[in-house]
VMD Tcl script that builds the backbone (N, CA, C; Angstrom):
set m [mol new atoms 396]
animate dup $m
set s [atomselect $m all]
$s set {name element resname resid chain x y z} {
  {N N MET 1 A -8.378 80.275 1.246}
  {CA C MET 1 A -9.580 79.464 1.205}
  {C C MET 1 A -9.760 78.807 2.575}
  {N N SER 2 A -10.980 78.867 3.060}
  {CA C SER 2 A -11.248 78.253 4.360}
  {C C SER 2 A -11.253 76.739 4.238}
  {N N GLN 3 A -10.924 76.089 5.314}
  {CA C GLN 3 A -10.969 74.635 5.336}
  {C C GLN 3 A -12.256 74.209 6.018}
  {N N SER 4 A -13.160 73.595 5.252}
  {CA C SER 4 A -14.473 73.220 5.772}
  {C C SER 4 A -14.823 71.770 5.475}
  {N N PRO 5 A -13.916 70.832 5.687}
  {CA C PRO 5 A -14.221 69.447 5.339}
  {C C PRO 5 A -15.306 68.820 6.195}
  {N N ASP 6 A -15.653 69.430 7.325}
  {CA C ASP 6 A -16.651 68.845 8.210}
  {C C ASP 6 A -18.082 69.135 7.773}
  {N N LEU 7 A -18.260 69.877 6.684}
  {CA C LEU 7 A -19.605 70.228 6.254}
  {C C LEU 7 A -20.363 69.043 5.668}
  {N N GLU 8 A -19.677 68.015 5.276}
  {CA C GLU 8 A -20.315 66.863 4.650}
  {C C GLU 8 A -19.543 65.609 4.964}
  {N N LYS 9 A -20.250 64.498 5.131}
  {CA C LYS 9 A -19.519 63.246 5.320}
  {C C LYS 9 A -18.964 62.784 3.975}
  {N N ARG 10 A -17.901 62.026 4.040}
  {CA C ARG 10 A -17.233 61.549 2.829}
  {C C ARG 10 A -18.105 60.527 2.110}
  {N N SER 11 A -18.140 60.615 0.785}
  {CA C SER 11 A -18.871 59.622 -0.001}
  {C C SER 11 A -18.055 58.329 -0.051}
  {N N ALA 12 A -18.715 57.243 -0.416}
  {CA C ALA 12 A -18.026 55.958 -0.541}
  {C C ALA 12 A -16.916 56.041 -1.594}
  {N N PHE 13 A -17.187 56.722 -2.710}
  {CA C PHE 13 A -16.184 56.862 -3.770}
  {C C PHE 13 A -14.999 57.686 -3.288}
  {N N GLN 14 A -15.278 58.759 -2.590}
  {CA C GLN 14 A -14.226 59.618 -2.052}
  {C C GLN 14 A -13.323 58.818 -1.108}
  {N N THR 15 A -13.925 58.004 -0.265}
  {CA C THR 15 A -13.165 57.165 0.658}
  {C C THR 15 A -12.330 56.143 -0.112}
  {N N HIS 16 A -12.913 55.538 -1.134}
  {CA C HIS 16 A -12.220 54.519 -1.923}
  {C C HIS 16 A -10.990 55.100 -2.637}
  {N N ILE 17 A -11.157 56.243 -3.272}
  {CA C ILE 17 A -10.045 56.870 -3.993}
  {C C ILE 17 A -9.029 57.469 -3.008}
  {N N GLY 18 A -9.518 57.946 -1.867}
  {CA C GLY 18 A -8.621 58.477 -0.853}
  {C C GLY 18 A -8.403 59.970 -0.915}
  {N N PHE 19 A -9.333 60.696 -1.553}
  {CA C PHE 19 A -9.148 62.142 -1.559}
  {C C PHE 19 A -9.971 62.792 -0.457}
  {N N GLU 20 A -9.526 63.978 -0.063}
  {CA C GLU 20 A -10.240 64.716 0.958}
  {C C GLU 20 A -10.439 66.161 0.519}
  {N N VAL 21 A -11.502 66.755 1.001}
  {CA C VAL 21 A -11.773 68.163 0.749}
  {C C VAL 21 A -10.962 68.951 1.769}
  {N N THR 22 A -10.016 69.739 1.282}
  {CA C THR 22 A -9.139 70.484 2.187}
  {C C THR 22 A -9.455 71.973 2.202}
  {N N GLY 23 A -10.344 72.418 1.340}
  {CA C GLY 23 A -10.786 73.803 1.337}
  {C C GLY 23 A -12.099 73.898 0.593}
  {N N TRP 24 A -13.034 74.679 1.145}
  {CA C TRP 24 A -14.343 74.791 0.507}
  {C C TRP 24 A -15.038 76.035 0.996}
  {N N GLU 25 A -15.402 76.893 0.067}
  {CA C GLU 25 A -16.181 78.082 0.359}
  {C C GLU 25 A -16.980 78.428 -0.892}
  {N N VAL 26 A -17.709 79.515 -0.846}
  {CA C VAL 26 A -18.550 79.898 -1.972}
  {C C VAL 26 A -17.713 79.971 -3.255}
  {N N ASP 27 A -18.100 79.196 -4.259}
  {CA C ASP 27 A -17.519 79.200 -5.605}
  {C C ASP 27 A -16.108 78.619 -5.717}
  {N N VAL 28 A -15.544 78.074 -4.641}
  {CA C VAL 28 A -14.173 77.556 -4.684}
  {C C VAL 28 A -14.082 76.286 -3.846}
  {N N ALA 29 A -13.334 75.296 -4.351}
  {CA C ALA 29 A -13.087 74.090 -3.562}
  {C C ALA 29 A -11.713 73.523 -3.907}
  {N N ARG 30 A -11.124 72.847 -2.937}
  {CA C ARG 30 A -9.840 72.173 -3.143}
  {C C ARG 30 A -9.953 70.754 -2.611}
  {N N VAL 31 A -9.510 69.798 -3.408}
  {CA C VAL 31 A -9.443 68.412 -2.960}
  {C C VAL 31 A -8.010 67.929 -3.167}
  {N N GLU 32 A -7.569 67.035 -2.280}
  {CA C GLU 32 A -6.199 66.533 -2.338}
  {C C GLU 32 A -6.179 65.032 -2.128}
  {N N ALA 33 A -5.208 64.395 -2.755}
  {CA C ALA 33 A -5.028 62.955 -2.579}
  {C C ALA 33 A -3.539 62.628 -2.610}
  {N N PRO 34 A -3.120 61.734 -1.736}
  {CA C PRO 34 A -1.737 61.257 -1.837}
  {C C PRO 34 A -1.605 60.388 -3.085}
  {N N ILE 35 A -0.480 60.497 -3.759}
  {CA C ILE 35 A -0.240 59.623 -4.912}
  {C C ILE 35 A 0.079 58.238 -4.365}
  {N N ALA 36 A -0.742 57.266 -4.753}
  {CA C ALA 36 A -0.619 55.897 -4.243}
  {C C ALA 36 A -0.365 54.939 -5.401}
  {N N PRO 37 A 0.285 53.809 -5.140}
  {CA C PRO 37 A 0.580 52.843 -6.200}
  {C C PRO 37 A -0.655 52.381 -6.988}
  {N N PHE 38 A -1.817 52.258 -6.328}
  {CA C PHE 38 A -3.002 51.771 -7.042}
  {C C PHE 38 A -3.508 52.760 -8.095}
  {N N MET 39 A -3.008 53.987 -8.080}
  {CA C MET 39 A -3.419 54.998 -9.062}
  {C C MET 39 A -2.600 54.934 -10.346}
  {N N SER 40 A -1.572 54.117 -10.368}
  {CA C SER 40 A -0.614 54.118 -11.477}
  {C C SER 40 A -1.157 53.478 -12.748}
  {N N ASN 41 A -0.734 54.063 -13.863}
  {CA C ASN 41 A -1.015 53.458 -15.171}
  {C C ASN 41 A 0.128 52.500 -15.529}
  {N N ARG 42 A 0.169 52.051 -16.752}
  {CA C ARG 42 A 1.196 51.081 -17.177}
  {C C ARG 42 A 2.610 51.646 -17.099}
  {N N GLN 43 A 2.747 52.974 -17.142}
  {CA C GLN 43 A 4.076 53.591 -17.065}
  {C C GLN 43 A 4.491 53.904 -15.634}
  {N N GLY 44 A 3.607 53.605 -14.667}
  {CA C GLY 44 A 3.936 53.823 -13.273}
  {C C GLY 44 A 3.655 55.222 -12.760}
  {N N ILE 45 A 2.927 56.034 -13.533}
  {CA C ILE 45 A 2.556 57.381 -13.099}
  {C C ILE 45 A 1.042 57.422 -12.888}
  {N N PRO 46 A 0.544 58.420 -12.145}
  {CA C PRO 46 A -0.898 58.470 -11.909}
  {C C PRO 46 A -1.694 58.487 -13.225}
  {N N HIS 47 A -2.687 57.645 -13.286}
  {CA C HIS 47 A -3.548 57.512 -14.460}
  {C C HIS 47 A -4.310 58.815 -14.700}
  {N N GLY 48 A -4.513 59.166 -15.960}
  {CA C GLY 48 A -5.256 60.373 -16.301}
  {C C GLY 48 A -6.663 60.385 -15.742}
  {N N GLY 49 A -7.248 59.215 -15.531}
  {CA C GLY 49 A -8.575 59.142 -14.938}
  {C C GLY 49 A -8.591 59.634 -13.506}
  {N N VAL 50 A -7.478 59.487 -12.796}
  {CA C VAL 50 A -7.363 60.020 -11.438}
  {C C VAL 50 A -7.364 61.545 -11.505}
  {N N HIS 51 A -6.619 62.096 -12.463}
  {CA C HIS 51 A -6.593 63.553 -12.639}
  {C C HIS 51 A -8.007 64.068 -12.913}
  {N N ALA 52 A -8.699 63.402 -13.852}
  {CA C ALA 52 A -10.057 63.817 -14.217}
  {C C ALA 52 A -11.000 63.719 -13.022}
  {N N THR 53 A -10.870 62.666 -12.235}
  {CA C THR 53 A -11.722 62.483 -11.054}
  {C C THR 53 A -11.529 63.612 -10.054}
  {N N LEU 54 A -10.287 63.956 -9.765}
  {CA C LEU 54 A -10.022 65.007 -8.795}
  {C C LEU 54 A -10.498 66.369 -9.300}
  {N N LEU 55 A -10.272 66.651 -10.570}
  {CA C LEU 55 A -10.734 67.911 -11.147}
  {C C LEU 55 A -12.257 67.988 -11.161}
  {N N ASP 56 A -12.912 66.917 -11.580}
  {CA C ASP 56 A -14.372 66.866 -11.601}
  {C C ASP 56 A -14.932 67.075 -10.199}
  {N N SER 57 A -14.321 66.446 -9.220}
  {CA C SER 57 A -14.783 66.565 -7.837}
  {C C SER 57 A -14.603 67.981 -7.309}
  {N N ALA 58 A -13.440 68.583 -7.550}
  {CA C ALA 58 A -13.193 69.947 -7.066}
  {C C ALA 58 A -14.166 70.934 -7.705}
  {N N MET 59 A -14.378 70.812 -9.004}
  {CA C MET 59 A -15.302 71.719 -9.686}
  {C C MET 59 A -16.735 71.471 -9.240}
  {N N GLY 60 A -17.079 70.216 -8.991}
  {CA C GLY 60 A -18.409 69.896 -8.496}
  {C C GLY 60 A -18.664 70.502 -7.133}
  {N N PHE 61 A -17.717 70.334 -6.218}
  {CA C PHE 61 A -17.850 70.934 -4.890}
  {C C PHE 61 A -17.913 72.460 -4.984}
  {N N ALA 62 A -17.131 73.047 -5.893}
  {CA C ALA 62 A -17.065 74.515 -5.990}
  {C C ALA 62 A -18.431 75.149 -6.217}
  {N N GLY 63 A -19.289 74.496 -6.947}
  {CA C GLY 63 A -20.600 75.059 -7.225}
  {C C GLY 63 A -21.665 74.704 -6.214}
  {N N CYS 64 A -21.331 73.911 -5.207}
  {CA C CYS 64 A -22.355 73.362 -4.305}
  {C C CYS 64 A -22.204 73.770 -2.848}
  {N N TYR 65 A -21.389 74.751 -2.560}
  {CA C TYR 65 A -21.196 75.165 -1.167}
  {C C TYR 65 A -22.450 75.843 -0.629}
  {N N THR 66 A -22.911 75.419 0.547}
  {CA C THR 66 A -24.032 76.083 1.215}
  {C C THR 66 A -23.618 76.652 2.574}
  {N N GLY 67 A -22.555 76.119 3.178}
  {CA C GLY 67 A -22.149 76.563 4.499}
  {C C GLY 67 A -22.963 75.955 5.631}
  {N N ASP 68 A -23.961 75.137 5.286}
  {CA C ASP 68 A -24.865 74.544 6.274}
  {C C ASP 68 A -24.867 73.030 6.103}
  {N N PRO 69 A -24.326 72.274 7.077}
  {CA C PRO 69 A -24.269 70.817 6.936}
  {C C PRO 69 A -25.640 70.161 6.798}
  {N N ASP 70 A -26.696 70.852 7.211}
  {CA C ASP 70 A -28.047 70.298 7.097}
  {C C ASP 70 A -28.719 70.650 5.765}
  {N N ARG 71 A -28.044 71.425 4.930}
  {CA C ARG 71 A -28.606 71.817 3.627}
  {C C ARG 71 A -27.577 71.494 2.533}
  {N N GLN 72 A -27.583 70.248 2.112}
  {CA C GLN 72 A -26.627 69.785 1.115}
  {C C GLN 72 A -27.126 70.112 -0.288}
  {N N GLN 73 A -26.260 70.696 -1.114}
  {CA C GLN 73 A -26.547 70.965 -2.521}
  {C C GLN 73 A -25.747 69.970 -3.354}
  {N N ASN 74 A -26.382 69.355 -4.341}
  {CA C ASN 74 A -25.707 68.401 -5.215}
  {C C ASN 74 A -25.789 68.866 -6.660}
  {N N ALA 75 A -24.864 68.360 -7.456}
  {CA C ALA 75 A -24.855 68.653 -8.891}
  {C C ALA 75 A -24.346 67.422 -9.621}
  {N N LEU 76 A -24.674 67.349 -10.894}
  {CA C LEU 76 A -24.111 66.290 -11.731}
  {C C LEU 76 A -23.380 66.926 -12.890}
  {N N THR 77 A -22.392 66.228 -13.380}
  {CA C THR 77 A -21.546 66.739 -14.446}
  {C C THR 77 A -22.228 66.519 -15.786}
  {N N LEU 78 A -22.411 67.600 -16.550}
  {CA C LEU 78 A -22.962 67.496 -17.901}
  {C C LEU 78 A -21.853 67.363 -18.938}
  {N N SER 79 A -20.755 68.066 -18.729}
  {CA C SER 79 A -19.605 67.939 -19.628}
  {C C SER 79 A -18.333 68.218 -18.841}
  {N N LEU 80 A -17.264 67.575 -19.281}
  {CA C LEU 80 A -15.967 67.720 -18.625}
  {C C LEU 80 A -14.884 67.634 -19.689}
  {N N THR 81 A -14.027 68.642 -19.728}
  {CA C THR 81 A -12.890 68.648 -20.640}
  {C C THR 81 A -11.630 68.753 -19.802}
  {N N VAL 82 A -10.702 67.828 -20.013}
  {CA C VAL 82 A -9.446 67.825 -19.268}
  {C C VAL 82 A -8.293 67.980 -20.247}
  {N N ASN 83 A -7.362 68.858 -19.911}
  {CA C ASN 83 A -6.147 69.060 -20.698}
  {C C ASN 83 A -4.965 68.625 -19.836}
  {N N TYR 84 A -4.256 67.617 -20.301}
  {CA C TYR 84 A -3.098 67.091 -19.572}
  {C C TYR 84 A -1.866 67.849 -20.048}
  {N N VAL 85 A -1.213 68.555 -19.122}
  {CA C VAL 85 A -0.132 69.444 -19.527}
  {C C VAL 85 A 1.216 69.127 -18.894}
  {N N GLY 86 A 1.253 68.270 -17.915}
  {CA C GLY 86 A 2.525 67.964 -17.263}
  {C C GLY 86 A 2.427 66.684 -16.459}
  {N N GLN 87 A 3.524 66.338 -15.830}
  {CA C GLN 87 A 3.581 65.113 -15.043}
  {C C GLN 87 A 3.851 65.448 -13.583}
  {N N ALA 88 A 3.122 64.799 -12.700}
  {CA C ALA 88 A 3.321 65.023 -11.269}
  {C C ALA 88 A 4.705 64.533 -10.849}
  {N N GLN 89 A 5.368 65.329 -10.037}
  {CA C GLN 89 A 6.688 64.972 -9.514}
  {C C GLN 89 A 6.668 64.768 -8.006}
  {N N GLY 90 A 5.640 65.267 -7.360}
  {CA C GLY 90 A 5.575 65.234 -5.903}
  {C C GLY 90 A 4.893 63.988 -5.371}
  {N N SER 91 A 4.367 64.115 -4.155}
  {CA C SER 91 A 3.743 62.977 -3.493}
  {C C SER 91 A 2.232 63.143 -3.311}
  {N N ARG 92 A 1.691 64.321 -3.668}
  {CA C ARG 92 A 0.246 64.589 -3.542}
  {C C ARG 92 A -0.250 65.277 -4.798}
  {N N LEU 93 A -1.521 65.031 -5.106}
  {CA C LEU 93 A -2.210 65.745 -6.170}
  {C C LEU 93 A -3.203 66.703 -5.522}
  {N N ILE 94 A -3.239 67.927 -6.029}
  {CA C ILE 94 A -4.096 68.971 -5.468}
  {C C ILE 94 A -4.921 69.571 -6.597}
  {N N ALA 95 A -6.244 69.419 -6.498}
  {CA C ALA 95 A -7.145 69.981 -7.506}
  {C C ALA 95 A -7.907 71.146 -6.896}
  {N N GLU 96 A -7.914 72.262 -7.613}
  {CA C GLU 96 A -8.684 73.419 -7.187}
  {C C GLU 96 A -9.713 73.728 -8.258}
  {N N GLY 97 A -10.960 73.847 -7.835}
  {CA C GLY 97 A -12.051 74.162 -8.743}
  {C C GLY 97 A -12.657 75.499 -8.401}
  {N N ARG 98 A -13.144 76.194 -9.432}
  {CA C ARG 98 A -13.746 77.513 -9.247}
  {C C ARG 98 A -14.981 77.630 -10.132}
  {N N ARG 99 A -16.117 77.961 -9.516}
  {CA C ARG 99 A -17.344 78.244 -10.271}
  {C C ARG 99 A -17.153 79.590 -10.936}
  {N N ILE 100 A -17.335 79.650 -12.263}
  {CA C ILE 100 A -17.067 80.893 -12.987}
  {C C ILE 100 A -18.322 81.530 -13.570}
  {N N GLY 101 A -19.464 80.887 -13.437}
  {CA C GLY 101 A -20.699 81.465 -13.963}
  {C C GLY 101 A -21.813 80.451 -13.959}
  {N N GLY 102 A -22.936 80.874 -14.494}
  {CA C GLY 102 A -24.081 79.993 -14.571}
  {C C GLY 102 A -25.322 80.657 -14.041}
  {N N GLY 103 A -26.307 79.846 -13.779}
  {CA C GLY 103 A -27.582 80.376 -13.323}
  {C C GLY 103 A -28.216 79.501 -12.272}
  {N N ARG 104 A -29.549 79.450 -12.320}
  {CA C ARG 104 A -30.317 78.739 -11.304}
  {C C ARG 104 A -30.203 77.225 -11.434}
  {N N LYS 105 A -30.061 76.714 -12.662}
  {CA C LYS 105 A -30.056 75.260 -12.870}
  {C C LYS 105 A -28.706 74.688 -13.274}
  {N N THR 106 A -27.861 75.485 -13.899}
  {CA C THR 106 A -26.550 74.991 -14.330}
  {C C THR 106 A -25.465 75.987 -13.936}
  {N N TYR 107 A -24.244 75.478 -13.863}
  {CA C TYR 107 A -23.113 76.378 -13.640}
  {C C TYR 107 A -21.895 75.860 -14.405}
  {N N PHE 108 A -20.943 76.756 -14.572}
  {CA C PHE 108 A -19.704 76.472 -15.288}
  {C C PHE 108 A -18.549 76.597 -14.310}
  {N N ALA 109 A -17.550 75.745 -14.485}
  {CA C ALA 109 A -16.411 75.765 -13.570}
  {C C ALA 109 A -15.121 75.486 -14.327}
  {N N GLU 110 A -14.032 75.944 -13.724}
  {CA C GLU 110 A -12.693 75.666 -14.227}
  {C C GLU 110 A -11.881 75.041 -13.099}
  {N N GLY 111 A -10.885 74.243 -13.480}
  {CA C GLY 111 A -10.056 73.614 -12.475}
  {C C GLY 111 A -8.603 73.536 -12.880}
  {N N ARG 112 A -7.746 73.433 -11.876}
  {CA C ARG 112 A -6.305 73.249 -12.074}
  {C C ARG 112 A -5.852 72.131 -11.157}
  {N N LEU 113 A -5.022 71.250 -11.672}
  {CA C LEU 113 A -4.447 70.165 -10.881}
  {C C LEU 113 A -2.944 70.362 -10.834}
  {N N THR 114 A -2.406 70.429 -9.618}
  {CA C THR 114 A -0.967 70.537 -9.431}
  {C C THR 114 A -0.523 69.416 -8.499}
  {N N ASP 115 A 0.787 69.253 -8.391}
  {CA C ASP 115 A 1.294 68.376 -7.342}
  {C C ASP 115 A 1.712 69.255 -6.166}
  {N N ASP 116 A 2.155 68.634 -5.098}
  {CA C ASP 116 A 2.513 69.390 -3.901}
  {C C ASP 116 A 3.811 70.187 -4.060}
  {N N LEU 117 A 4.488 70.042 -5.193}
  {CA C LEU 117 A 5.670 70.850 -5.482}
  {C C LEU 117 A 5.321 72.059 -6.336}
  {N N GLY 118 A 4.038 72.179 -6.727}
  {CA C GLY 118 A 3.590 73.311 -7.528}
  {C C GLY 118 A 3.596 73.079 -9.021}
  {N N ASN 119 A 3.944 71.885 -9.473}
  {CA C ASN 119 A 3.957 71.593 -10.907}
  {C C ASN 119 A 2.533 71.476 -11.438}
  {N N LEU 120 A 2.233 72.175 -12.539}
  {CA C LEU 120 A 0.929 72.076 -13.167}
  {C C LEU 120 A 0.830 70.743 -13.899}
  {N N VAL 121 A -0.198 69.974 -13.591}
  {CA C VAL 121 A -0.380 68.643 -14.168}
  {C C VAL 121 A -1.508 68.646 -15.201}
  {N N ALA 122 A -2.622 69.315 -14.894}
  {CA C ALA 122 A -3.761 69.335 -15.814}
  {C C ALA 122 A -4.662 70.519 -15.509}
  {N N THR 123 A -5.438 70.905 -16.515}
  {CA C THR 123 A -6.482 71.917 -16.348}
  {C C THR 123 A -7.787 71.306 -16.837}
  {N N ALA 124 A -8.901 71.923 -16.442}
  {CA C ALA 124 A -10.191 71.383 -16.856}
  {C C ALA 124 A -11.242 72.484 -16.889}
  {N N SER 125 A -12.309 72.196 -17.626}
  {CA C SER 125 A -13.504 73.022 -17.587}
  {C C SER 125 A -14.692 72.077 -17.604}
  {N N GLY 126 A -15.798 72.525 -17.025}
  {CA C GLY 126 A -16.971 71.659 -16.961}
  {C C GLY 126 A -18.260 72.446 -16.859}
  {N N THR 127 A -19.324 71.749 -17.190}
  {CA C THR 127 A -20.681 72.260 -17.038}
  {C C THR 127 A -21.403 71.308 -16.096}
  {N N PHE 128 A -22.107 71.858 -15.132}
  {CA C PHE 128 A -22.750 71.072 -14.091}
  {C C PHE 128 A -24.213 71.491 -13.946}
  {N N ARG 129 A -25.057 70.538 -13.586}
  {CA C ARG 129 A -26.473 70.819 -13.369}
  {C C ARG 129 A -26.803 70.553 -11.914}
  {N N TYR 130 A -27.457 71.524 -11.295}
  {CA C TYR 130 A -27.878 71.356 -9.911}
  {C C TYR 130 A -28.962 70.291 -9.830}
  {N N ARG 131 A -28.924 69.519 -8.769}
  {CA C ARG 131 A -29.961 68.512 -8.502}
  {C C ARG 131 A -30.789 68.998 -7.327}
  {N N SER 132 A -32.072 68.729 -7.392}
  {CA C SER 132 A -32.943 69.184 -6.302}
  {C C SER 132 A -33.000 68.135 -5.209}
}
mol reanalyze $m
mol bondsrecalc $m
mol representation Tube
mol addrep $m
């Protein structure tokens, strides 16, 4: 996957959470974030909402690649399903999203969240609507 983080400036939310787009091309995107103390739940592990955020973001980016910084494509999430399957052991969370189908107005995507050691943490699927 090509690394194209310069195609778009970071959103305020992206900056606040601390994730970055580390790969982005047609139908595929990867976002990564260091595991930080502020992400912890009551048990001291990354909160499931962080997992959902990274997966939602990766899948959202996956359907919106244009390759042209002057032609930004946006989408909004219509539905998001997250399956929590493991616990992160490493120091980074890595979400990869892939557009798997759709049409002119909506698309479908799947995502996988791992840590930097390769442990599977969560999977997701979503439906997204393009915004004009």
